C-alpha positions, 0 to 999 in steps of 0.5 A: 344500588337497588340490592343495597337498598333491599331490592331483589335484582335480576339481569332479565336480559343481559344486553338491555334490561334489569329488574329490581323488586321489593314487595309490590314495587318493581323498577325496570332498569333499561340500558339499551334496546332489545336489539342492542342498537340504542344503548343508553349513553351520556347523551341521553342524560345530557339532552334529557328534558327536565320535568316533574313526575308525581312530585319528583324532579326527573329528566325525561328521555330526549325526543331524538333518542326516543325516535332512534330507539323506537324507530327500530322496533317493528315486531309483528305484535309491536310496531312503534312506527306510529309512536315515531310519527306522532313524535315527529308531528309533535316535536319535529320542528324543534328536533336536533336533526343532525343528532337523529341522523347520527344516531341512526348512522348506517341504519339511515334507511330505517329513518328514511322509511319513517320520514316517508310514512310521516308524509303519507300520514300527515300530508299537511305537515310534510314541511316539518321534515327539513327539505335538506335532510330529505334530499340528503337521504334520497340522494344516498338512496339514489347512489346505492340503487342498483348496488349490492352492499359489501359488508365483509361477508359476501352480502349475507347479512340480514338486518331484519333481526334488528327490526324483529327478533322473531320474523327474520329467524328463518333467514338466519336459521335456515337460509344462511344469512348472518344475524346483524345483531352479532358482530362486527356491526352488532353489539349482541353476543350469541348468548344474548341472542339465545336468551332473547329468542327463548323469551319469544311467546309461544316459541 
């Protein structure tokens, strides 16, 4: 559609980002997250918040999906945990917590880590997080404590690459761990990973 309107287009990162340019104007078309975890689907639009930006009616990203997509960004130079905590403070009382939990899925430990940090940052707002949710997640943690995950590859998956594209490369490049961004649980291809890794500044 952008190309038909005279924009120059590129698929900058095939697994999550395209760009369209016309003169000094540029539009980012984001359809997933850099780690491939938070793909934009119909729910982003179904639950979008109607608002107006610069006089144009728009639908804003639902808070639940924003927490999900930002929750897995823990780069050395960009940690979105503060954004997650601020979103919880501002909107936690009205969140669709079942959707948040479903979005994180098997990565629920990441959600739990943010909820624990929220209670540390805002001790006076701990009641914003539903007690039942905290009990459910800590019960899961208790059940898994002392057990090794069996993920079909002798427990050799490194999920750190879902949090940072750079800081866990040593695990997959030298220590023999499998990159969790790839199948079976990941959505990225070897080519996606190579392009995304090559774009790391100073590498």
